[in-house]
MARMI-108743 format. One line per 8 residues: number of its first residue (from 1); for each residue x, y, z of N, C-alpha, C. Coordinates in Angstrom, 3 decimals, padded with zeros to 6 digits. Example, Ala and Ser with C-alpha at 12.3 -4.5 7.8 and 13.67 -1.06 7.14 Angstrom:
BEGIN
1 = 013.190/-005.690/007.800/012.300/-004.500/007.800/013.200/-003.300/007.800 | 012.850/-002.250/007.080/013.670/-001.060/007.140/012.900/000.030/007.870
***
This chain:
BEGIN
1 = 013.426/002.029/000.871/013.310/002.703/002.166/012.389/003.914/002.044 | 011.478/004.066/003.005/010.580/005.209/003.014/011.237/006.390/003.714 | 010.682/007.571/003.494/011.299/008.816/003.953/011.527/008.829/005.470 | 010.614/008.320/006.276/010.744/008.380/007.727/011.195/007.059/008.349 | 011.593/006.124/007.512/011.973/004.807/008.019/013.224/004.876/008.894 | 014.194/005.714/008.508/015.418/005.817/009.310/015.136/006.464/010.661 | 014.219/007.417/010.706/013.838/008.006/011.982/013.228/006.948/012.898 | 012.424/006.058/012.341/011.853/004.975/013.142/012.964/004.091/013.700
9 = 013.998/003.858/012.900/015.141/003.071/013.377/015.843/003.798/014.524 | 016.044/005.101/014.367/016.705/005.892/015.405/015.932/005.814/016.717 | 014.609/005.865/016.631/013.786/005.834/017.844/013.839/004.482/018.557 | 014.286/003.448/017.858/014.435/002.139/018.503/015.784/002.002/019.205 | 016.687/002.949/018.958/018.004/002.917/019.595/017.962/003.662/020.921 | 018.941/003.388/021.769/019.051/004.083/023.052/019.881/005.350/022.857 | 019.344/006.538/023.204/020.065/007.785/022.920/021.340/007.958/023.722 | 021.520/007.177/024.766/022.759/007.234/025.551/023.737/006.158/025.084
17 = 023.296/004.920/025.077/024.180/003.822/024.697/024.520/003.840/023.208 | 023.592/004.298/022.387/023.780/004.285/020.929/023.955/005.697/020.367 | 024.460/006.615/021.190/024.571/008.013/020.771/025.420/008.170/019.523 | 026.537/007.438/019.438/027.388/007.572/018.256/026.645/007.159/016.995 | 025.968/006.025/017.040/025.245/005.545/015.854/024.144/006.522/015.449 | 023.444/007.064/016.433/022.389/008.031/016.119/022.980/009.278/015.483 | 024.077/009.786/016.056/024.679/010.989/015.480/025.204/010.714/014.070 | 025.770/009.537/013.853/026.256/009.179/012.514/025.108/009.172/011.511
25 = 023.965/008.646/011.897/022.811/008.624/011.000/022.312/010.036/010.708 | 022.346/010.911/011.716/021.940/012.299/011.513/022.882/013.004/010.548 | 024.198/012.910/010.828/025.186/013.711/010.101/025.507/013.168/008.710 | 025.433/011.864/008.526/025.847/011.274/007.251/024.684/010.863/006.359 | 023.498/010.710/006.926/022.354/010.247/006.148/021.179/011.223/006.134 | 020.710/011.617/007.314/019.490/012.412/007.386/019.711/013.878/007.025 | 020.796/014.483/007.527/020.985/015.931/007.361/022.435/016.319/007.044 | 023.113/015.662/006.107/024.528/016.010/005.894/024.750/017.461/005.475
33 = 023.914/017.992/004.587/024.068/019.389/004.158/023.778/020.335/005.305 | 022.728/020.074/006.037/022.347/020.953/007.134/023.384/020.939/008.253 | 023.904/019.775/008.582/024.915/019.700/009.642/026.171/020.451/009.227 | 026.555/020.339/007.960/027.730/021.078/007.476/027.524/022.574/007.611 | 026.377/023.081/007.144/026.109/024.519/007.240/026.036/024.959/008.708 | 025.399/024.161/009.537/025.245/024.540/010.942/026.586/024.585/011.661 | 027.465/023.628/011.380/028.775/023.631/012.040/029.649/024.770/011.512 | 029.492/025.120/010.233/030.197/026.304/009.726/029.805/027.541/010.520
41 = 028.509/027.735/010.693/028.039/028.913/011.425/028.325/028.796/012.912 | 028.386/027.576/013.437/028.732/027.389/014.845/030.148/027.890/015.111 | 031.094/027.466/014.286/032.475/027.923/014.463/032.589/029.414/014.181 | 031.869/029.890/013.202/031.920/031.311/012.853/031.479/032.187/014.015 | 030.415/031.798/014.710/029.907/032.659/015.773/030.877/032.743/016.948 | 031.770/031.750/017.089/032.728/031.819/018.197/033.703/032.981/018.047 | 033.884/033.499/016.830/034.802/034.625/016.633/034.320/035.875/017.374 | 033.023/035.951/017.650/032.468/037.127/018.318/032.847/037.184/019.794
49 = 033.437/036.121/020.315/034.048/036.154/021.649/035.481/036.659/021.447 | 035.819/037.856/021.903/037.114/038.453/021.554/038.324/037.583/021.863 | 038.310/036.841/022.956/039.474/036.001/023.272/039.686/034.934/022.210 | 038.616/034.466/021.591/038.732/033.474/020.520/039.089/034.153/019.212 | 038.376/035.220/018.864/038.641/035.916/017.607/040.050/036.457/017.533 | 040.555/037.033/018.646/041.916/037.580/018.644/042.958/036.488/018.459 | 042.758/035.353/019.129/043.722/034.259/018.990/043.783/033.765/017.556 | 042.626/033.608/016.922/042.608/033.155/015.529/043.274/034.168/014.610
57 = 043.109/035.459/014.913/043.779/036.483/014.112/045.291/036.416/014.305 | 045.747/036.199/015.537/047.181/036.130/015.818/047.847/034.960/015.108 | 047.142/033.837/015.040/047.728/032.669/014.379/047.689/032.789/012.867 | 046.823/033.666/012.342/046.649/033.880/010.894/046.055/032.668/010.192 | 045.581/031.687/010.949/045.040/030.485/010.327/043.758/030.770/009.548 | 042.970/031.730/010.000/041.721/032.034/009.304/041.778/033.355/008.558 | 042.961/033.919/008.408/043.115/035.102/007.572/044.028/034.805/006.388 | 045.176/034.163/006.662/046.117/033.856/005.577/045.933/032.464/004.992
65 = 045.364/031.546/005.778/045.237/030.152/005.331/043.822/029.636/005.596 | 042.840/030.441/005.242/041.462/030.129/005.616/040.974/028.808/005.016 | 041.277/028.553/003.743/040.790/027.324/003.122/041.393/026.096/003.792 | 042.680/026.132/004.067/043.314/024.988/004.730/042.733/024.776/006.119 | 042.543/025.855/006.867/041.968/025.718/008.209/040.571/025.117/008.125 | 039.773/025.575/007.165/038.429/025.033/006.987/038.497/023.543/006.662 | 039.331/023.186/005.690/039.450/021.792/005.284/039.874/020.904/006.448 | 040.930/021.306/007.137/041.479/020.472/008.203/040.483/020.287/009.342
73 = 039.813/021.370/009.735/038.824/021.266/010.809/037.700/020.321/010.411 | 037.180/020.480/009.208/036.082/019.632/008.743/036.491/018.168/008.688 | 037.677/017.899/008.144/038.119/016.520/007.960/038.434/015.845/009.288 | 039.031/016.583/010.221/039.356/015.988/011.516/038.089/015.670/012.315 | 037.160/016.619/012.358/035.930/016.369/013.102/035.124/015.234/012.480 | 035.081/015.182/011.163/034.241/014.184/010.514/034.886/012.807/010.500 | 036.203/012.729/010.691/036.839/011.410/010.778/036.276/010.615/011.941 | 035.950/011.312/013.032/035.343/010.643/014.186/033.945/010.158/013.825
81 = 033.181/010.980/013.117/031.826/010.594/012.709/031.864/009.376/011.795 | 032.796/009.369/010.874/032.844/008.290/009.892/033.363/006.984/010.477 | 034.356/007.074/011.375/035.047/005.853/011.814/034.834/005.491/013.282 | 034.390/006.427/014.105/034.166/006.120/015.507/035.262/006.624/016.422 | 034.921/006.864/017.673/035.880/007.386/018.641/037.054/006.441/018.868 | 036.788/005.153/018.884/037.822/004.191/019.251/038.525/003.570/018.055 | 038.197/004.019/016.855/038.905/003.547/015.672/040.277/004.202/015.592 | 041.145/003.640/014.781/042.470/004.247/014.596/042.335/005.657/014.046
89 = 041.431/005.829/013.070/041.253/007.157/012.472/040.670/008.147/013.476 | 039.692/007.694/014.253/039.096/008.583/015.240/040.094/009.016/016.303 | 040.898/008.089/016.789/041.900/008.431/017.805/042.963/009.353/017.230 | 043.339/009.123/015.971/044.321/010.004/015.329/043.768/011.419/015.199 | 042.501/011.529/014.799/041.894/012.855/014.630/041.844/013.609/015.953 | 041.391/012.949/017.020/041.317/013.607/018.322/042.712/013.971/018.813 | 043.684/013.099/018.574/045.063/013.397/018.984/045.586/014.653/018.293 | 045.310/014.781/016.996/045.772/015.972/016.271/045.073/017.229/016.812
97 = 043.776/017.146/017.067/043.049/018.292/017.615/043.654/018.697/018.955 | 043.914/017.719/019.821/044.457/018.024/021.138/045.852/018.630/021.056 | 046.683/018.114/020.186/048.045/018.652/020.076/048.034/020.091/019.595 | 047.138/020.413/018.681/047.055/021.801/018.218/046.565/022.719/019.328 | 045.533/022.307/020.026/044.981/023.153/021.078/045.956/023.346/022.228 | 046.764/022.329/022.519/047.715/022.438/023.619/048.749/023.528/023.386 | 048.945/023.909/022.149/049.977/024.902/021.832/049.521/026.329/022.101 | 048.276/026.515/022.485/047.753/027.861/022.690/047.153/027.994/024.080
105 = 047.150/029.198/024.572/046.612/029.475/025.903/045.104/029.695/025.790 | 044.366/028.598/025.655/042.915/028.650/025.490/042.270/028.268/026.813 | 041.369/029.089/027.294/040.727/028.805/028.577/039.740/027.655/028.438 | 039.514/026.957/029.531/038.506/025.891/029.530/037.128/026.451/029.201 | 036.846/027.670/029.682/035.535/028.271/029.407/035.322/028.467/027.916 | 036.359/028.942/027.211/036.243/029.121/025.764/036.081/027.779/025.058 | 036.853/026.777/025.479/036.744/025.453/024.860/035.344/024.875/025.075 | 034.825/025.029/026.282/033.486/024.507/026.564/032.440/025.255/025.743
113 = 032.611/026.554/025.577/031.664/027.322/024.765/031.661/026.834/023.318 | 032.841/026.622/022.739/032.909/026.118/021.359/032.189/024.776/021.260 | 032.402/023.907/022.239/031.718/022.617/022.241/030.207/022.814/022.282 | 029.745/023.781/023.064/028.307/024.059/023.139/027.743/024.460/021.779 | 028.507/025.210/020.993/028.007/025.597/019.666/027.792/024.375/018.783 | 028.633/023.338/018.936/028.487/022.120/018.134/027.194/021.379/018.466 | 026.718/021.520/019.688/025.493/020.851/020.106/024.263/021.678/019.745 | 024.322/022.973/020.037/023.130/023.814/019.960/022.828/024.281/018.542
121 = 023.844/024.726/017.809/023.575/025.335/016.514/023.004/024.352/015.485 | 023.490/023.097/015.397/022.829/022.174/014.462/021.357/021.935/014.796 | 021.037/021.832/016.090/019.637/021.637/016.468/018.797/022.834/016.042 | 019.295/024.040/016.300/018.541/025.235/015.918/018.422/025.353/014.402 | 019.498/025.038/013.687/019.459/025.136/012.227/018.473/024.125/011.645 | 018.576/022.873/012.073/017.720/021.826/011.510/016.254/022.084/011.836 | 015.980/022.538/013.047/014.597/022.852/013.392/014.042/023.982/012.529 | 014.921/024.917/012.131/014.464/026.056/011.329/014.429/025.746/009.833
129 = 015.414/024.954/009.344/015.594/024.816/007.900/015.633/023.379/007.392 | 015.685/022.407/008.254/015.791/021.023/007.808/014.477/020.495/007.254 | 014.539/019.292/006.677/013.326/018.708/006.083/012.378/018.165/007.150 | 012.869/018.017/008.369/012.044/017.728/009.534/012.805/018.231/010.755 | 012.106/018.328/011.877/012.756/018.714/013.122/013.429/017.496/013.750 | 014.419/017.741/014.602/015.061/016.642/015.311/014.109/016.082/016.366 | 014.127/014.784/016.509/013.357/014.138/017.563/014.094/014.277/018.903 | 013.370/014.026/019.993/014.008/014.101/021.312/015.143/013.088/021.422
137 = 014.969/011.906/020.861/016.024/010.895/020.834/017.306/011.480/020.222 | 017.152/012.160/019.102/018.310/012.705/018.393/018.957/013.840/019.175 | 018.154/014.687/019.794/018.688/015.800/020.571/019.531/015.278/021.731 | 019.021/014.288/022.438/019.765/013.702/023.563/021.061/013.075/023.059 | 020.974/012.323/021.959/022.151/011.638/021.429/023.235/012.625/020.995 | 022.834/013.744/020.406/023.825/014.754/020.000/024.579/015.290/021.212 | 023.857/015.533/022.299/024.524/016.001/023.506/025.494/014.976/024.050 | 025.098/013.696/024.057/025.978/012.636/024.542/027.206/012.512/023.645
145 = 026.995/012.589/022.338/028.120/012.478/021.393/029.165/013.558/021.661 | 028.724/014.806/021.768/029.693/015.885/021.941/030.228/015.949/023.366 | 029.497/015.440/024.325/030.050/015.314/025.667/031.231/014.336/025.645 | 031.075/013.241/024.896/032.164/012.276/024.750/033.368/012.919/024.064 | 033.113/013.665/022.988/034.214/014.347/022.304/034.907/015.321/023.254 | 034.129/016.094/023.999/034.703/017.050/024.922/035.551/016.393/025.991 | 035.108/015.257/026.498/035.885/014.533/027.495/037.218/014.087/026.914 | 037.218/013.651/025.679/038.466/013.201/025.053/039.380/014.368/024.690
153 = 038.829/015.552/024.683/039.635/016.748/024.473/040.088/017.366/025.796 | 039.705/016.751/026.904/040.139/017.237/028.197/039.375/018.452/028.703 | 038.187/018.715/028.149/037.393/019.858/028.584/036.707/019.516/029.905 | 036.719/020.454/030.816/036.151/020.225/032.147/034.759/020.865/032.251 | 033.966/020.352/033.200/032.649/020.906/033.526/031.742/020.974/032.300 | 031.680/019.896/031.540/030.849/019.835/030.335/029.390/019.679/030.731 | 028.489/020.420/030.108/027.059/020.240/030.402/026.624/018.801/030.188 | 025.590/018.393/030.921/025.136/017.005/030.869/023.957/016.797/029.934
161 = 023.169/017.839/029.661/021.981/017.699/028.824/021.976/018.789/027.760 | 021.109/018.589/026.749/020.993/019.629/025.726/020.603/020.954/026.340 | 019.669/020.937/027.265/019.209/022.180/027.878/020.349/022.893/028.591 | 021.243/022.137/029.203/022.397/022.742/029.874/023.391/023.291/028.852 | 023.589/022.572/027.746/024.444/023.096/026.670/023.887/024.423/026.161 | 022.586/024.470/025.939/021.964/025.675/025.397/022.052/026.833/026.380 | 021.806/026.568/027.649/021.891/027.621/028.660/023.320/028.141/028.779 | 024.294/027.239/028.717/025.701/027.641/028.788/026.070/028.522/027.599
169 = 025.637/028.130/026.404/025.929/028.923/025.213/025.319/030.314/025.307 | 024.035/030.378/025.632/023.352/031.674/025.671/023.960/032.594/026.727 | 024.294/032.046/027.889/024.869/032.866/028.950/026.265/033.351/028.570 | 027.038/032.490/027.921/028.405/032.871/027.549/028.395/033.966/026.494 | 027.490/033.845/025.540/027.404/034.866/024.502/026.904/036.190/025.084 | 025.956/036.118/025.986/025.450/037.331/026.629/026.567/038.055/027.379 | 027.451/037.292/027.993/028.516/037.885/028.799/029.721/038.303/027.982 | 029.978/037.635/026.842/031.269/037.815/026.176/031.221/038.349/024.751
177 = 030.098/038.259/024.058/030.062/038.813/022.707/030.395/040.306/022.774 | 031.359/040.744/021.942/031.762/042.149/021.949/032.553/042.443/020.686 | 032.657/043.726/020.367/033.439/044.172/019.220/034.923/043.954/019.468 | 035.613/043.463/018.449/037.069/043.355/018.474/037.557/043.462/017.033 | 038.512/044.344/016.804/038.982/044.594/015.438/039.588/043.348/014.814 | 040.392/042.604/015.584/041.000/041.395/015.047/039.949/040.337/014.725 | 038.950/040.211/015.606/037.884/039.240/015.352/037.116/039.605/014.084 | 036.920/040.887/013.854/036.239/041.310/012.634/037.050/040.916/011.401
185 = 038.374/040.995/011.469/039.204/040.574/010.337/039.011/039.079/010.067 | 038.952/038.293/011.113/038.731/036.857/010.945/037.349/036.606/010.344 | 036.353/037.348/010.807/035.010/037.216/010.263/034.979/037.561/008.779 | 035.579/038.689/008.413/035.592/039.090/006.998/036.283/038.035/006.141 | 037.389/037.497/006.641/038.117/036.476/005.888/037.265/035.221/005.697 | 036.507/034.862/006.717/035.656/033.686/006.609/034.524/033.904/005.617 | 033.923/035.078/005.634/032.879/035.381/004.656/033.446/035.366/003.239 | 034.667/035.870/003.077/035.321/035.830/001.758/035.558/034.393/001.319
193 = 035.962/033.552/002.268/036.193/032.138/001.945/034.902/031.491/001.458 | 033.827/031.690/002.172/032.555/031.073/001.782/032.114/031.551/000.399 | 032.331/032.832/000.117/031.959/033.361/-001.201/032.843/032.788/-002.301 | 034.098/032.447/-001.962/035.045/031.955/-002.973/034.667/030.588/-003.523 | 033.762/029.896/-002.881/033.357/028.573/-003.342/032.426/028.643/-004.540 | 032.014/029.851/-004.914/031.040/030.041/-005.988/031.605/031.029/-007.007 | 030.982/031.159/-008.173/031.498/032.091/-009.184/031.689/033.496/-008.621 | 032.785/034.139/-008.992/033.167/035.429/-008.418/032.065/036.496/-008.500
201 = 031.327/036.612/-009.618/030.292/037.663/-009.667/029.218/037.526/-008.586 | 029.092/036.329/-008.009/028.064/036.120/-006.992/028.525/036.513/-005.596 | 029.804/036.869/-005.430/030.370/037.102/-004.091/029.587/038.121/-003.271 | 029.269/039.326/-003.801/028.516/040.290/-002.978/027.151/039.759/-002.551 | 026.476/039.063/-003.463/025.164/038.506/-003.149/025.277/037.446/-002.057 | 026.293/036.589/-002.174/026.469/035.518/-001.193/026.824/036.075/000.179 | 027.606/037.153/000.203/027.939/037.772/001.490/026.671/038.299/002.161 | 025.819/038.981/001.403/024.574/039.493/001.981/023.673/038.360/002.432
209 = 023.655/037.279/001.664/022.822/036.134/002.028/023.299/035.511/003.337 | 024.614/035.403/003.495/025.143/034.844/004.732/024.803/035.736/005.919 | 024.968/037.035/005.761/024.631/037.962/006.843/023.148/037.873/007.204 | 022.314/037.572/006.214/020.876/037.470/006.475/020.529/036.266/007.340 | 021.447/035.307/007.445/021.218/034.129/008.264/021.723/034.306/009.696 | 022.433/035.410/009.959/023.002/035.631/011.285/021.988/036.309/012.196 | 022.092/036.023/013.484/021.182/036.648/014.438/021.699/038.030/014.829 | 020.849/038.886/015.382/021.240/040.272/015.685/022.452/040.397/016.600
217 = 022.624/039.495/017.548/023.760/039.602/018.462/025.089/039.452/017.734 | 025.135/038.576/016.726/026.358/038.411/015.929/026.612/039.645/015.070 | 025.589/040.120/014.401/025.736/041.300/013.556/026.224/042.492/014.382 | 025.686/042.623/015.574/026.086/043.742/016.428/027.530/043.592/016.890 | 027.935/042.382/017.265/029.300/042.168/017.744/030.324/042.486/016.661 | 030.021/042.133/015.407/030.951/042.380/014.307/030.731/043.746/013.647 | 029.708/044.449/014.086/029.359/045.768/013.546/029.055/045.714/012.055 | 028.312/044.678/011.661/027.812/044.609/010.292/026.452/045.287/010.235
225 = 026.189/045.931/009.134/024.858/046.492/008.929/023.881/045.348/008.698 | 022.811/045.333/009.448/021.838/044.248/009.328/021.147/044.298/007.964 | 021.037/043.166/007.270/020.277/043.148/006.015/018.833/043.559/006.257 | 018.211/044.120/005.247/016.828/044.552/005.376/015.882/043.379/005.534 | 014.672/043.656/005.991/013.698/042.574/006.221/013.363/041.791/004.959 | 013.348/042.452/003.811/013.053/041.740/002.571/014.143/040.725/002.270 | 015.403/041.140/002.423/016.527/040.227/002.182/016.475/039.049/003.139 | 016.252/039.322/004.418/016.188/038.237/005.397/015.063/037.266/005.056
233 = 013.918/037.796/004.692/012.779/036.930/004.367/013.058/036.057/003.160 | 013.657/036.666/002.129/013.946/035.908/000.906/014.989/034.823/001.157 | 016.063/035.177/001.850/017.142/034.209/002.073/016.668/033.069/002.960 | 016.052/033.409/004.070/015.614/032.360/004.985/014.489/031.530/004.373 | 013.648/032.173/003.588/012.595/031.438/002.900/013.160/030.463/001.886 | 014.230/030.873/001.203/014.850/029.987/000.209/015.462/028.760/000.872 | 016.101/028.952/002.034/016.699/027.816/002.724/015.611/026.883/003.252 | 014.529/027.458/003.744/013.415/026.620/004.198/012.798/025.845/003.027
241 = 012.695/026.500/001.877/012.138/025.839/000.695/013.005/024.652/000.288 | 014.329/024.794/000.423/015.223/023.665/000.140/014.882/022.480/001.035 | 014.662/022.753/002.328/014.303/021.681/003.240/013.015/020.991/002.843 | 012.014/021.770/002.449/010.745/021.168/002.031/010.932/020.323/000.771 | 011.821/020.772/-000.124/012.083/019.994/-001.337/012.771/018.677/-001.004 | 013.714/018.717/-000.071/014.413/017.488/000.323/013.436/016.478/000.899 | 012.423/016.951/001.614/011.424/016.060/002.217/010.728/015.216/001.154 | 010.625/015.742/-000.055/009.929/015.030/-001.130/010.831/014.045/-001.858
249 = 012.127/014.107/-001.599/013.079/013.225/-002.273/013.177/011.881/-001.557 | 013.644/010.845/-002.261/013.883/009.563/-001.583/014.965/009.738/-000.523 | 014.931/008.976/000.562/015.965/009.094/001.590/017.329/008.661/001.060 | 018.364/009.256/001.617/019.727/008.910/001.213/020.029/007.456/001.563 | 020.610/006.730/000.616/020.934/005.322/000.833/022.406/005.101/001.150 | 023.251/006.059/000.817/024.679/005.941/001.110/025.107/007.137/001.951 | 026.095/006.977/002.820/026.500/008.088/003.685/027.231/009.165/002.908 | 027.112/010.389/003.400/027.864/011.506/002.825/028.725/012.096/003.935
257 = 030.033/012.173/003.680/030.970/012.661/004.688/031.662/013.932/004.221 | 032.301/014.611/005.155/032.916/015.908/004.866/033.917/015.829/003.724 | 034.660/014.725/003.625/035.668/014.601/002.569/035.040/014.640/001.175 | 033.724/014.448/001.098/033.028/014.488/-000.181/032.463/015.865/-000.496 | 032.556/016.800/000.418/031.981/018.127/000.210/032.759/018.913/-000.833 | 032.052/019.612/-001.684/032.708/020.414/-002.718/033.482/021.571/-002.125 | 033.171/021.956/-000.889/033.884/023.066/-000.255/035.298/022.680/000.189 | 035.593/021.389/000.269/036.937/020.926/000.626/037.807/021.020/-000.620
265 = 038.735/021.974/-000.624/039.482/022.273/-001.855/040.973/021.891/-001.789 | 041.509/021.698/-000.589/042.963/021.670/-000.446/043.655/020.344/-000.665 | 042.892/019.255/-000.865/043.540/017.947/-000.947/043.026/017.149/-002.141 | 043.276/017.632/-003.354/042.773/016.922/-004.540/043.386/015.537/-004.707 | 044.553/015.323/-004.106/045.236/014.029/-004.239/045.152/013.203/-002.960 | 044.243/013.569/-002.073/044.083/012.830/-000.833/044.882/013.447/000.314 | 044.760/012.869/001.474/045.399/013.412/002.668/045.576/012.293/003.687 | 046.414/012.563/004.693/046.582/011.665/005.829/046.170/012.418/007.077
273 = 045.340/011.812/007.895/044.829/012.496/009.071/045.944/013.021/009.961 | 046.992/012.249/010.133/048.074/012.652/011.037/048.858/013.852/010.520 | 048.642/014.230/009.265/049.351/015.379/008.701/048.473/016.619/008.612 | 047.192/016.509/008.999/046.309/017.662/008.940/046.586/018.615/010.093 | 046.134/019.846/009.913/046.251/020.824/010.983/047.604/021.500/011.019 | 047.817/022.245/012.086/049.043/023.030/012.242/049.964/022.368/013.252 | 051.227/022.763/013.190/052.224/022.337/014.169/052.964/023.579/014.662 | 052.252/024.417/015.425/052.828/025.696/015.849/053.988/025.520/016.814
281 = 054.948/026.410/016.701/056.074/026.446/017.620/055.796/027.490/018.686 | 055.694/027.088/019.961/055.365/028.054/021.013/056.304/029.249/021.016 | 055.702/030.445/021.114/056.486/031.672/021.188/056.787/032.307/019.860 | 056.333/031.687/018.749/056.605/032.252/017.427/055.328/032.297/016.611 | 055.318/033.171/015.614/054.225/033.254/014.631/052.857/033.330/015.285 | 052.774/034.157/016.312/051.496/034.354/016.957/051.107/033.261/017.917 | 051.998/032.290/018.159/051.678/031.189/019.054/052.152/031.514/020.464 | 051.255/031.603/021.423/051.665/031.893/022.796/052.476/030.744/023.387
289 = 052.947/030.933/024.600/053.688/029.883/025.292/052.788/028.682/025.492 | 053.351/027.496/025.370/052.570/026.285/025.482/051.865/026.191/026.827 | 050.638/025.722/026.774/049.861/025.550/027.995/050.485/024.484/028.864 | 050.383/024.665/030.166/050.892/023.659/031.105/049.842/022.623/031.461 | 048.568/022.927/031.172/047.487/022.058/031.629/046.663/021.522/030.471 | 047.288/021.349/029.305/046.536/020.885/028.145/046.078/019.457/028.299 | 045.099/019.050/027.480/044.570/017.703/027.562/045.598/016.668/027.123 | 045.533/015.514/027.699/046.450/014.456/027.329/046.096/013.911/025.953
297 = 047.096/013.356/025.254/046.828/012.723/023.965/045.918/011.525/024.177 | 045.103/011.257/023.161/044.210/010.107/023.245/044.881/008.904/022.618
***
C-alpha cells in the first residue's frame, strides 16, 4: 500500500452514508496518535467553562481518580469507533455514557459544546501537526459521525455541518471561558496525569511543553503564565517534525485503538465495557440530584 492510497479510498466513499467507515479509517489507521492527542486536549479545554470544570471538581473524578477517568472515557468512546454504533459493544458503550451523564445536572448547551470539541479540535490539530491535512470528505464525515453520537446521547440542537460545529464552539468559548478555582484544580490534576506517563524527572518539562500547545484563551482562563516564544516554537516545531517524519513511513496496515495506547494504565488484566465508568448515587459524593430530562438508554 502506498502512503496516499487510503486517502484515495476515502475519497471514493460517501461522506454522509459512509461517515462511520471514514472516521474509523481516520482514527484507527491514518491518524491514531494525532486523534488521541487532539481528543485529550478537546476534553481538557472544556474545563475552562466553569460549569463543566466545577462539576468535574465536585465529582473528584479528575482530581482523585484521574487515571481511571481517562482510561474509561478513552475506552468507551473508542469502543464505538472499533465496533460500530449498532454493535453490541457500541450500544453498551453509549448506554454507559448516557447513564453516567444522566446522574448529573448537565445543561444541553454544555453537552453540545463538548461534542463540538470532538469535531473541531481533531481537525485543527491534524491540520497543524498531522502528516497531511484532512480532506473535505473527511471533515464532513467527522461531523456526521459525531452528530450521530450526539443524537444517541440525547443532545438537542446539534450543528449540521463542520462550519456550524466550529462556530458553535468559538461562540461558546467566547461567552463562557472564565477563571474558576475548582476548574483550575481539575486542570492541574490533568496536567499531572499527563506528566505521570513519563519518567518523573521529565514532569516539569512535559508540563511546560503541554502549556506551549494551548491557545491564549485557555491559558488566560486557567491563569497560567504563557510559555515564552522560544518554548512555543520549539514544542510546536517538534510536533510538526513528528508529522513530517510519519509522512515518510509506510502507511499503517493494522488498526490501532485506544485499548492499545500506553497511556491506558488501569486495566492490565482486561476490562468489560459494562463495568467502565462511574455509578454515582444522586445527592452524595458531589453528585447532584438526578436529571429529569436525561437521554434515554440506547
